[in-house]
N, C-alpha and C positions, 0 to 999 in steps of 0.2 A: 561462559566463564573463561574461554581463551581471549575473547575481546577485553573482558575486563582485566585480564592479567596484563594484555598489551597496554591498555591504558594506564594501568598503575605504574608502569615502566615508562611512560612518556615523561617529557619535560614538565607538564601540568600537574602531574601528580604530586609534587611536593607542595604546592599551593593548597591542594586538596587536603592532604594530610594534615596541614597546620590548622585548616579551618575545622576538620573533624575532630583534632585534639582540643580545639577550643570549644567544641560543642555546639558548632553551627551547622546543623544536619542539613545538607543541601545547599550549603553556602559556598563550597569550594568549586575550583575550575573544573573538577570532573566529579560528578555524582552519580551512584549506580541506581538504576530504576529497575524494579522487578514488579511485574504484574501477576497477582494471585487471583486466576479466573474462578477458582473454588469449584472447579469441575471433577477434581480427583480427590479421594481420600487422604491423600499424602500433600495436597498442595500447601497446607499451611507449615508442614515440616520443611517443604523444600524452600518455601519463603525465608525461614529461619537459617537454613543452610546457605542461601545466598548472602543473606545480611551479615552472616558470621565470616564468610570468605571475604566479603567487601572490607569489613573492620580489619581483619588479618593484613589486608594490602594496604591499609591506611585510607580507605575511601570510605566516605558517607554513603549510606544506602537508604533508599525510600521504598518501601513496599505499598503499592497501589491495590486496592481491593476492586474487583467487579462485583458490585452489590446488586440486589434484586433478583427477580425471577428470571430465570434462563429459559430460551426457547428450545422446544422439543425437536424442532427441525431446523436445519441451516445453521447448525453451531459454530462450524467453523468461521463462515462470514461474520457471524454475529459477535464471535470472541475476537476476531481480527480488528472489526470496527469499534469495540468496546476498548481493546488494548490500545489502539491508536488515539482514541479520543482521552484516555487516561494519560498517556504519555505526553502527547502533545499538550494538553491541558495544564499538567504539572510544570511543563516547560515555560509556558506562557505567563502562569502564575508566579513562577520564580524567575522571570527574566533571562531564561536560558534559551539561546538561538539556535542550537545545534543538537540533534539527538542522532546518536550512532546506533545503528541496528546490526545484528551480527548475522543477517542472511549470507549464506555462502553459495558456493558454485552448485551444488548439487540442489539446494534450494530452488535456484534460477532455472535449473533444467526441469525440475518437477513443474515448476509454475508454467514454463513453456509448454510441456506435454498436457497439462492440465487444460490450459487455455486452448491446445490444439483440438483436444477432444471436444470443447464446447463450440468448435467452429469460429474461433475469434479471428478478427482481422489483424493487420499489422501492429496495431497497438497493443492487443493482447499477447500476440506471439513475441514481441519484443521484451515481455517480461518485465522484471522490476529495473528500476533505474538506480544507477550509482548514486546519484544525488537528485533530490527534488525538494519542492516546497510544500509542505502541508500545513495548512492553517497558520501561515507566517512563520512556521518552524522549518529549518534547514535540516531534511532527513539525509543521512550519509550512511552508506553501506559499504564499509572499506574493505569487506572480506568476501566480495562477490566473485573474486578470482581464485580463492583458496577453496579446495574440495574438503568435504566432510573427514575424508581420511587424513588429509594434511593437519587439519586442526586437531583431530585425535593424537596424530604423533606429536604436535606442539605440546598438547596437554601431558602425553607421557613423558616427553622429555623434561618438561619444567614441574613435573609432579602435581600437576592441577587436578584435583578431584571434581567430578561432574555427575550430574544425575541423569539417568536415563528415563525419560517420560514414557511410561507404558501405553499412553495414547498413541504413540509413535509405532506400535505394534497392531493397532486395531485397524484392520482392513475394511471396516465398514466405511472409512475415510478415504476419498478418491486419492489423495495425496500419498498415503501410505501404500494402497495398492499399486499405484505408479512406482514408487520407491522400490518395492520388494519385487518388482518384475522389469525393472530397467535393464536387467542383465540380457534380455532378449534382443533390444537393439544393439548392445555392445557385443555380446558373444555368439548370437545367432545371425543377425544382420549386417554386422561389421561397422555399426553407426557409432563411432567413439564420442565420448563425452566433449572432447575438445572441438570436435565437428559442430555438435549441436551449440556450445558455447558460441563458436564462431558466427553460426547462423543468426543467434540471437543478437550479437553484436551488429551485424549488417542489418538487421531488421530494426535495432535501436537508432541507426544512423538515418533510415528511411523515416522512423517516426520522428525524429528531431527535426527534419526537414518539412515533414507535414505539418508539425506543431508551429513552426514559424509561420506557415502560411495561414493555417487556421487562425492563430492570434490576429493577424492583419484582417482576416475576414470578419471576425467578431467585432473588431474595432469599429468597422463599417456599419453595424448594423444595432449595436446594443448601447443604450444610454438610459440612465434613471432607473436601473432595476428591471428595464423591458427591453425586447428585441423586437423590431418590426423590420421587415424586408419584403422584397417582392417573390412571387413563386418563380419568376425567371431567373432571379438572381439565385435562388436556392437550387433549382434544377439544373443550372449550368455549372455547379461544383462537380468535380470528379467524385466518382462513388465513395471511395475510402475516406476522401476529404470531408465529403457532405456529411457522412456519417459521424465522423468525430466533430465537425462543426456544430451539428445538432447535438450530440452528447454534451460538449463543453458548455454550448448555451443553457441546456437544462441543469447542469450542474451548477453554473454560475448563478443563474437566475432562482434555481430552486435552493441555493445556498446548502448544498451537500458536499461532504468530503470527496465523494466518489461519483462518477457519472453513472447512469442508469445502464444496466446490462445490455449487451448487444442486441438481445432479441426485443428488447423494449424500444430500443432506438430504432430498430429495423421496422417494428410495427409503426412507429411515429412517422417514420420516412414514407412508409406505404400510405398512410391516412392522408398525409399532406399533398399527395396527389391530386386531390380532389377537395371541395368544400368539407370542413369537418370542425368539430370543437370536441376536446377530450382533455383530461388530466393525466400527466405523467410526472414523477419525480419532483413532486410539490408544485407544478406548474400548469398553467392553463395554456393550451396550444389550440390555436384557432386559424383556419383559412378561411377567407371570403373572397371569392373572386380571384384577384391577382395578389392580394395582399395576405401576409401571414403574420400572427402575432404570438410571441411567448411571454407571458408574464407571471409574477408569483401567484400560487393558488389562493384564492380569496379575494383577489384584487379584480379590477373592472377589465373585462375582456375587450372593451371599445378599442379602436384603433386610435382614437384621439387620446392624448395624454390629459 
């Protein structure tokens, strides 16, 4: 709600208001997108609240519905994947190149701590990017340096109403459990939020450097939707870079929005130490002697094109 209010007061808002007045939903410079996941009894009510608030600011609003059967486990990951598919899909269909997401500093710290608990490497601990490209859409998170408390003050000052999602109180979710117990780090151990954010920023710089190197490595081995390289080439890459190299190739060739989880990449890395053939992330992975092949699942596993 704070981000929407900020956008409404940006120079682009006037164009959005004129399009909205003319009845062109989604045609202005700024459009509000809201995803109704259908997971809570009040979800439909909240969608109407957001749409009404957008209209009051002169902004068109589109409500996207997550339809179909919902999984019984892993609902957080499934909802996130569905949310980004809906948002980026709408942007592509409507020729919108940039999507603003309202993640803030507390979200960033929680993501870092969640990934720390999973044993993530540099990429996971660097948490969310301020800017990234997803399915050809530029994703920007302009509020990553603002805390939840600062945004609440902004809403109070500007008399912005917002809804508290009751799922944010459900400690069955890891993120909520971390959120409610972060005071242990701050108050009992003296690890302040700004120190954690500084660590995340430092890790982000390391991630960016590794990313550049991984891009060059992938260019050397991937072509025509396949990757072929030698075992010596693969084992000669430093561990952290090798894991990301493998993750990125699996993501690219498997045509996935995200790379496989670290444990799957680690297992693939282990399997590739000797002759093997297996599938992961919609890819066939094969090692035979000194050659390694990664190709789309269902395609030929021959090393010849």
